[in-house]
ChimeraX commands (.cxc) that place a marker at each C-alpha (Angstrom):
marker #1 position 46.17,7.41,-35.52 radius 0.5
marker #1 position 49.39,5.13,-35.09 radius 0.5
marker #1 position 52.76,6.37,-34.79 radius 0.5
marker #1 position 55.00,3.59,-35.79 radius 0.5
marker #1 position 58.76,4.05,-34.50 radius 0.5
marker #1 position 59.84,0.90,-34.98 radius 0.5
marker #1 position 62.55,1.86,-37.81 radius 0.5
marker #1 position 63.95,4.51,-35.42 radius 0.5
marker #1 position 66.01,2.52,-33.36 radius 0.5
marker #1 position 64.00,3.52,-30.52 radius 0.5
marker #1 position 64.96,3.75,-26.91 radius 0.5
marker #1 position 63.02,4.41,-23.71 radius 0.5
marker #1 position 63.66,7.74,-24.24 radius 0.5
marker #1 position 61.63,8.12,-27.14 radius 0.5
marker #1 position 58.96,6.33,-24.95 radius 0.5
marker #1 position 59.58,9.26,-22.40 radius 0.5
marker #1 position 58.92,11.92,-25.51 radius 0.5
marker #1 position 55.67,9.92,-26.34 radius 0.5
marker #1 position 54.49,10.28,-22.50 radius 0.5
marker #1 position 55.07,14.18,-22.65 radius 0.5
marker #1 position 53.28,14.17,-25.83 radius 0.5
marker #1 position 50.39,12.47,-24.24 radius 0.5
marker #1 position 50.00,15.32,-21.75 radius 0.5
marker #1 position 49.39,17.62,-24.69 radius 0.5
marker #1 position 46.50,17.19,-27.52 radius 0.5
marker #1 position 48.85,14.54,-29.59 radius 0.5
marker #1 position 46.21,12.72,-31.62 radius 0.5
marker #1 position 47.47,9.15,-32.24 radius 0.5
marker #1 position 45.91,6.16,-30.54 radius 0.5
marker #1 position 48.86,3.95,-30.70 radius 0.5
marker #1 position 52.62,3.84,-31.37 radius 0.5
marker #1 position 55.40,1.06,-31.80 radius 0.5
marker #1 position 58.78,0.80,-30.28 radius 0.5
marker #1 position 60.58,-2.46,-31.53 radius 0.5
marker #1 position 57.80,-4.26,-32.45 radius 0.5
marker #1 position 55.77,-3.43,-29.40 radius 0.5
marker #1 position 52.41,-1.68,-29.87 radius 0.5
marker #1 position 51.67,0.65,-27.04 radius 0.5
marker #1 position 47.84,1.44,-26.83 radius 0.5
marker #1 position 48.00,5.36,-25.90 radius 0.5
marker #1 position 44.10,4.91,-24.99 radius 0.5
marker #1 position 44.99,2.77,-21.81 radius 0.5
marker #1 position 46.89,5.76,-20.53 radius 0.5
marker #1 position 44.59,8.66,-21.76 radius 0.5
marker #1 position 42.22,7.91,-18.49 radius 0.5
marker #1 position 45.16,8.65,-16.52 radius 0.5
marker #1 position 46.71,11.54,-17.95 radius 0.5
marker #1 position 45.88,13.12,-14.75 radius 0.5
marker #1 position 45.56,11.27,-12.11 radius 0.5
marker #1 position 42.80,11.90,-9.64 radius 0.5
marker #1 position 42.64,8.48,-7.72 radius 0.5
marker #1 position 44.63,7.77,-4.45 radius 0.5
marker #1 position 45.43,4.21,-5.62 radius 0.5
marker #1 position 46.39,3.65,-9.03 radius 0.5
marker #1 position 46.02,-0.22,-10.18 radius 0.5
marker #1 position 47.37,-1.78,-13.39 radius 0.5
marker #1 position 47.81,-4.95,-12.35 radius 0.5
marker #1 position 48.08,-7.61,-14.92 radius 0.5
marker #1 position 47.75,-5.57,-17.68 radius 0.5
marker #1 position 50.79,-6.88,-19.82 radius 0.5
marker #1 position 52.44,-3.83,-19.56 radius 0.5
marker #1 position 56.15,-3.47,-20.61 radius 0.5
marker #1 position 59.12,-1.38,-20.55 radius 0.5
marker #1 position 57.79,1.18,-22.81 radius 0.5
marker #1 position 54.38,1.12,-20.81 radius 0.5
marker #1 position 56.30,1.30,-17.59 radius 0.5
marker #1 position 58.21,4.78,-18.89 radius 0.5
marker #1 position 54.78,6.43,-19.70 radius 0.5
marker #1 position 53.26,5.77,-16.27 radius 0.5
marker #1 position 56.40,7.19,-14.63 radius 0.5
marker #1 position 56.29,10.17,-16.50 radius 0.5
marker #1 position 52.78,10.41,-15.62 radius 0.5
marker #1 position 53.51,9.89,-12.01 radius 0.5
marker #1 position 56.20,12.51,-11.87 radius 0.5
marker #1 position 54.24,15.32,-11.14 radius 0.5
marker #1 position 51.03,13.35,-9.46 radius 0.5
marker #1 position 49.90,15.21,-6.35 radius 0.5
marker #1 position 47.29,12.77,-5.51 radius 0.5
marker #1 position 47.99,8.97,-5.77 radius 0.5
marker #1 position 49.74,7.67,-2.90 radius 0.5
marker #1 position 49.91,3.84,-4.21 radius 0.5
marker #1 position 50.99,2.43,-7.31 radius 0.5
marker #1 position 50.33,-1.48,-8.38 radius 0.5
marker #1 position 51.95,-2.71,-11.27 radius 0.5
marker #1 position 52.66,-5.88,-10.44 radius 0.5
marker #1 position 51.98,-9.12,-12.59 radius 0.5
marker #1 position 53.11,-7.48,-15.85 radius 0.5
marker #1 position 56.16,-7.69,-17.86 radius 0.5
marker #1 position 58.13,-4.96,-16.95 radius 0.5
marker #1 position 61.91,-5.51,-16.81 radius 0.5
marker #1 position 65.13,-3.18,-16.51 radius 0.5
marker #1 position 64.14,-0.46,-18.45 radius 0.5
marker #1 position 61.09,-0.21,-17.04 radius 0.5
marker #1 position 62.49,-0.67,-13.58 radius 0.5
marker #1 position 65.11,2.24,-14.47 radius 0.5
marker #1 position 62.10,4.53,-15.84 radius 0.5
marker #1 position 60.08,4.24,-12.28 radius 0.5
marker #1 position 63.23,4.74,-10.36 radius 0.5
marker #1 position 63.59,8.15,-12.24 radius 0.5
marker #1 position 60.10,8.69,-10.94 radius 0.5
marker #1 position 60.83,7.67,-7.82 radius 0.5
marker #1 position 63.78,10.25,-7.66 radius 0.5
marker #1 position 61.50,13.13,-8.23 radius 0.5
marker #1 position 58.00,12.08,-6.57 radius 0.5
marker #1 position 57.43,12.92,-3.04 radius 0.5
marker #1 position 53.97,11.67,-2.29 radius 0.5
marker #1 position 54.09,7.84,-3.34 radius 0.5
marker #1 position 54.12,5.59,-0.35 radius 0.5
marker #1 position 53.61,2.35,-1.88 radius 0.5
marker #1 position 54.96,0.55,-4.91 radius 0.5
marker #1 position 54.21,-2.95,-5.96 radius 0.5
marker #1 position 56.14,-4.69,-8.79 radius 0.5
marker #1 position 55.89,-8.21,-7.86 radius 0.5
marker #1 position 55.50,-10.81,-10.42 radius 0.5
marker #1 position 57.31,-8.98,-13.32 radius 0.5
marker #1 position 60.73,-9.40,-15.13 radius 0.5
marker #1 position 62.99,-7.50,-12.89 radius 0.5
marker #1 position 66.45,-8.28,-12.51 radius 0.5
marker #1 position 69.62,-6.89,-10.90 radius 0.5
marker #1 position 69.97,-3.94,-13.47 radius 0.5
marker #1 position 66.63,-2.63,-12.56 radius 0.5
marker #1 position 67.34,-3.43,-8.73 radius 0.5
marker #1 position 70.36,-1.09,-8.73 radius 0.5
marker #1 position 68.06,1.68,-10.66 radius 0.5
marker #1 position 65.46,1.15,-7.78 radius 0.5
marker #1 position 68.13,1.11,-5.20 radius 0.5
marker #1 position 69.72,4.18,-6.25 radius 0.5
marker #1 position 66.58,6.03,-6.37 radius 0.5
marker #1 position 65.71,4.83,-2.70 radius 0.5
marker #1 position 68.94,6.80,-1.62 radius 0.5
marker #1 position 66.97,10.13,-2.45 radius 0.5
marker #1 position 63.47,8.96,-1.83 radius 0.5
marker #1 position 62.55,8.95,1.60 radius 0.5
marker #1 position 58.64,8.99,1.02 radius 0.5
marker #1 position 58.12,5.23,-0.19 radius 0.5
marker #1 position 57.23,3.27,2.98 radius 0.5
marker #1 position 55.98,0.09,1.13 radius 0.5
marker #1 position 58.39,-1.88,-1.74 radius 0.5
marker #1 position 57.47,-5.18,-3.32 radius 0.5
marker #1 position 59.35,-6.87,-5.67 radius 0.5
marker #1 position 58.48,-10.41,-4.90 radius 0.5
marker #1 position 58.80,-13.02,-7.96 radius 0.5
marker #1 position 60.80,-10.91,-9.95 radius 0.5
marker #1 position 64.78,-12.18,-11.19 radius 0.5
marker #1 position 66.63,-10.69,-8.40 radius 0.5
marker #1 position 69.96,-12.58,-7.16 radius 0.5
marker #1 position 72.17,-11.75,-4.73 radius 0.5
marker #1 position 73.70,-9.04,-6.55 radius 0.5
marker #1 position 70.50,-7.17,-6.45 radius 0.5
marker #1 position 69.84,-7.86,-2.84 radius 0.5
marker #1 position 73.30,-6.40,-1.99 radius 0.5
marker #1 position 72.72,-3.42,-3.84 radius 0.5
marker #1 position 69.30,-2.87,-1.89 radius 0.5
marker #1 position 71.02,-3.60,1.33 radius 0.5
marker #1 position 73.53,-0.98,0.68 radius 0.5
marker #1 position 70.90,1.85,-0.34 radius 0.5
marker #1 position 68.49,0.83,2.60 radius 0.5
marker #1 position 71.37,1.89,4.97 radius 0.5
marker #1 position 70.84,5.43,3.85 radius 0.5
marker #1 position 67.05,5.28,3.48 radius 0.5
marker #1 position 65.11,6.32,6.51 radius 0.5
marker #1 position 61.51,5.88,4.77 radius 0.5
marker #1 position 61.35,2.42,3.77 radius 0.5
marker #1 position 59.20,0.49,6.26 radius 0.5
marker #1 position 58.07,-2.52,4.22 radius 0.5
marker #1 position 60.04,-4.40,1.65 radius 0.5
marker #1 position 58.76,-7.93,0.13 radius 0.5
marker #1 position 61.69,-9.85,-1.87 radius 0.5
marker #1 position 60.68,-13.43,-1.57 radius 0.5
marker #1 position 60.24,-15.48,-4.49 radius 0.5
marker #1 position 63.30,-14.35,-6.18 radius 0.5
marker #1 position 66.69,-15.75,-7.05 radius 0.5
marker #1 position 68.93,-15.16,-3.69 radius 0.5
marker #1 position 69.94,-17.63,-1.28 radius 0.5
marker #1 position 71.18,-17.23,1.92 radius 0.5
marker #1 position 73.94,-14.98,1.06 radius 0.5
marker #1 position 71.42,-12.43,-0.19 radius 0.5
marker #1 position 69.13,-13.14,3.00 radius 0.5
marker #1 position 72.16,-12.39,5.00 radius 0.5
marker #1 position 72.85,-9.20,3.71 radius 0.5
marker #1 position 69.30,-7.99,3.98 radius 0.5
marker #1 position 69.41,-9.38,7.39 radius 0.5
marker #1 position 72.19,-7.14,8.46 radius 0.5
marker #1 position 70.88,-4.30,7.16 radius 0.5
marker #1 position 67.38,-4.73,9.02 radius 0.5
marker #1 position 69.38,-5.06,12.27 radius 0.5
marker #1 position 70.68,-1.57,11.54 radius 0.5
marker #1 position 67.65,-0.08,10.78 radius 0.5
marker #1 position 65.01,-1.34,13.12 radius 0.5
marker #1 position 61.99,0.40,11.71 radius 0.5
marker #1 position 62.31,-1.58,8.15 radius 0.5
marker #1 position 60.59,-5.06,7.67 radius 0.5
marker #1 position 62.25,-7.72,5.22 radius 0.5
marker #1 position 59.98,-10.56,3.61 radius 0.5
marker link #1:1,2 radius 0.2
marker link #1:2,3 radius 0.2
marker link #1:3,4 radius 0.2
marker link #1:4,5 radius 0.2
marker link #1:5,6 radius 0.2
marker link #1:6,7 radius 0.2
marker link #1:7,8 radius 0.2
marker link #1:8,9 radius 0.2
marker link #1:9,10 radius 0.2
marker link #1:10,11 radius 0.2
marker link #1:11,12 radius 0.2
marker link #1:12,13 radius 0.2
marker link #1:13,14 radius 0.2
marker link #1:14,15 radius 0.2
marker link #1:15,16 radius 0.2
marker link #1:16,17 radius 0.2
marker link #1:17,18 radius 0.2
marker link #1:18,19 radius 0.2
marker link #1:19,20 radius 0.2
marker link #1:20,21 radius 0.2
marker link #1:21,22 radius 0.2
marker link #1:22,23 radius 0.2
marker link #1:23,24 radius 0.2
marker link #1:24,25 radius 0.2
marker link #1:25,26 radius 0.2
marker link #1:26,27 radius 0.2
marker link #1:27,28 radius 0.2
marker link #1:28,29 radius 0.2
marker link #1:29,30 radius 0.2
marker link #1:30,31 radius 0.2
marker link #1:31,32 radius 0.2
marker link #1:32,33 radius 0.2
marker link #1:33,34 radius 0.2
marker link #1:34,35 radius 0.2
marker link #1:35,36 radius 0.2
marker link #1:36,37 radius 0.2
marker link #1:37,38 radius 0.2
marker link #1:38,39 radius 0.2
marker link #1:39,40 radius 0.2
marker link #1:40,41 radius 0.2
marker link #1:41,42 radius 0.2
marker link #1:42,43 radius 0.2
marker link #1:43,44 radius 0.2
marker link #1:44,45 radius 0.2
marker link #1:45,46 radius 0.2
marker link #1:46,47 radius 0.2
marker link #1:47,48 radius 0.2
marker link #1:48,49 radius 0.2
marker link #1:49,50 radius 0.2
marker link #1:50,51 radius 0.2
marker link #1:51,52 radius 0.2
marker link #1:52,53 radius 0.2
marker link #1:53,54 radius 0.2
marker link #1:54,55 radius 0.2
marker link #1:55,56 radius 0.2
marker link #1:56,57 radius 0.2
marker link #1:57,58 radius 0.2
marker link #1:58,59 radius 0.2
marker link #1:59,60 radius 0.2
marker link #1:60,61 radius 0.2
marker link #1:61,62 radius 0.2
marker link #1:62,63 radius 0.2
marker link #1:63,64 radius 0.2
marker link #1:64,65 radius 0.2
marker link #1:65,66 radius 0.2
marker link #1:66,67 radius 0.2
marker link #1:67,68 radius 0.2
marker link #1:68,69 radius 0.2
marker link #1:69,70 radius 0.2
marker link #1:70,71 radius 0.2
marker link #1:71,72 radius 0.2
marker link #1:72,73 radius 0.2
marker link #1:73,74 radius 0.2
marker link #1:74,75 radius 0.2
marker link #1:75,76 radius 0.2
marker link #1:76,77 radius 0.2
marker link #1:77,78 radius 0.2
marker link #1:78,79 radius 0.2
marker link #1:79,80 radius 0.2
marker link #1:80,81 radius 0.2
marker link #1:81,82 radius 0.2
marker link #1:82,83 radius 0.2
marker link #1:83,84 radius 0.2
marker link #1:84,85 radius 0.2
marker link #1:85,86 radius 0.2
marker link #1:86,87 radius 0.2
marker link #1:87,88 radius 0.2
marker link #1:88,89 radius 0.2
marker link #1:89,90 radius 0.2
marker link #1:90,91 radius 0.2
marker link #1:91,92 radius 0.2
marker link #1:92,93 radius 0.2
marker link #1:93,94 radius 0.2
marker link #1:94,95 radius 0.2
marker link #1:95,96 radius 0.2
marker link #1:96,97 radius 0.2
marker link #1:97,98 radius 0.2
marker link #1:98,99 radius 0.2
marker link #1:99,100 radius 0.2
marker link #1:100,101 radius 0.2
marker link #1:101,102 radius 0.2
marker link #1:102,103 radius 0.2
marker link #1:103,104 radius 0.2
marker link #1:104,105 radius 0.2
marker link #1:105,106 radius 0.2
marker link #1:106,107 radius 0.2
marker link #1:107,108 radius 0.2
marker link #1:108,109 radius 0.2
marker link #1:109,110 radius 0.2
marker link #1:110,111 radius 0.2
marker link #1:111,112 radius 0.2
marker link #1:112,113 radius 0.2
marker link #1:113,114 radius 0.2
marker link #1:114,115 radius 0.2
marker link #1:115,116 radius 0.2
marker link #1:116,117 radius 0.2
marker link #1:117,118 radius 0.2
marker link #1:118,119 radius 0.2
marker link #1:119,120 radius 0.2
marker link #1:120,121 radius 0.2
marker link #1:121,122 radius 0.2
marker link #1:122,123 radius 0.2
marker link #1:123,124 radius 0.2
marker link #1:124,125 radius 0.2
marker link #1:125,126 radius 0.2
marker link #1:126,127 radius 0.2
marker link #1:127,128 radius 0.2
marker link #1:128,129 radius 0.2
marker link #1:129,130 radius 0.2
marker link #1:130,131 radius 0.2
marker link #1:131,132 radius 0.2
marker link #1:132,133 radius 0.2
marker link #1:133,134 radius 0.2
marker link #1:134,135 radius 0.2
marker link #1:135,136 radius 0.2
marker link #1:136,137 radius 0.2
marker link #1:137,138 radius 0.2
marker link #1:138,139 radius 0.2
marker link #1:139,140 radius 0.2
marker link #1:140,141 radius 0.2
marker link #1:141,142 radius 0.2
marker link #1:142,143 radius 0.2
marker link #1:143,144 radius 0.2
marker link #1:144,145 radius 0.2
marker link #1:145,146 radius 0.2
marker link #1:146,147 radius 0.2
marker link #1:147,148 radius 0.2
marker link #1:148,149 radius 0.2
marker link #1:149,150 radius 0.2
marker link #1:150,151 radius 0.2
marker link #1:151,152 radius 0.2
marker link #1:152,153 radius 0.2
marker link #1:153,154 radius 0.2
marker link #1:154,155 radius 0.2
marker link #1:155,156 radius 0.2
marker link #1:156,157 radius 0.2
marker link #1:157,158 radius 0.2
marker link #1:158,159 radius 0.2
marker link #1:159,160 radius 0.2
marker link #1:160,161 radius 0.2
marker link #1:161,162 radius 0.2
marker link #1:162,163 radius 0.2
marker link #1:163,164 radius 0.2
marker link #1:164,165 radius 0.2
marker link #1:165,166 radius 0.2
marker link #1:166,167 radius 0.2
marker link #1:167,168 radius 0.2
marker link #1:168,169 radius 0.2
marker link #1:169,170 radius 0.2
marker link #1:170,171 radius 0.2
marker link #1:171,172 radius 0.2
marker link #1:172,173 radius 0.2
marker link #1:173,174 radius 0.2
marker link #1:174,175 radius 0.2
marker link #1:175,176 radius 0.2
marker link #1:176,177 radius 0.2
marker link #1:177,178 radius 0.2
marker link #1:178,179 radius 0.2
marker link #1:179,180 radius 0.2
marker link #1:180,181 radius 0.2
marker link #1:181,182 radius 0.2
marker link #1:182,183 radius 0.2
marker link #1:183,184 radius 0.2
marker link #1:184,185 radius 0.2
marker link #1:185,186 radius 0.2
marker link #1:186,187 radius 0.2
marker link #1:187,188 radius 0.2
marker link #1:188,189 radius 0.2
marker link #1:189,190 radius 0.2
marker link #1:190,191 radius 0.2
marker link #1:191,192 radius 0.2
marker link #1:192,193 radius 0.2
marker link #1:193,194 radius 0.2
view
């Protein structure tokens, strides 16, 4: 009933494995990664996503949870909007979500505001935007993104034709980060950055 992975020195790779186990008849109700208990029951109902809008905001989701959600969304053919705002998602969770974005061709809106995503997580998402032109709306409000993350986003957005709205207010950027993004917006007339 409980799979304890604490002593295994696990990484997000183990969370990906557990995500695949969820898609089978795996019977555990929860598992642990680095003293963090993940309740599998909250994901069981979303094993086959059937709703257009998947809302998991304010659910105290962490990086390991994000990895499972990313796996479940990779082959999703229904949900066009994913709201993971107001959680505890950091760089590891952002990397998992970025991997999902590289293969998901239906998601048009992703809300990641009010998390703990830093420049490393932003770099992973920026890299995913190089190959994902389906995503149209991305909210990264109130995270831990600095000018370095803004620069990474600005560079990626020069090659992305799909993103129309990007929210970044409430991060750790200053006028330099804003200037980098403004230059990108000037090049891509269809993109609005707030």
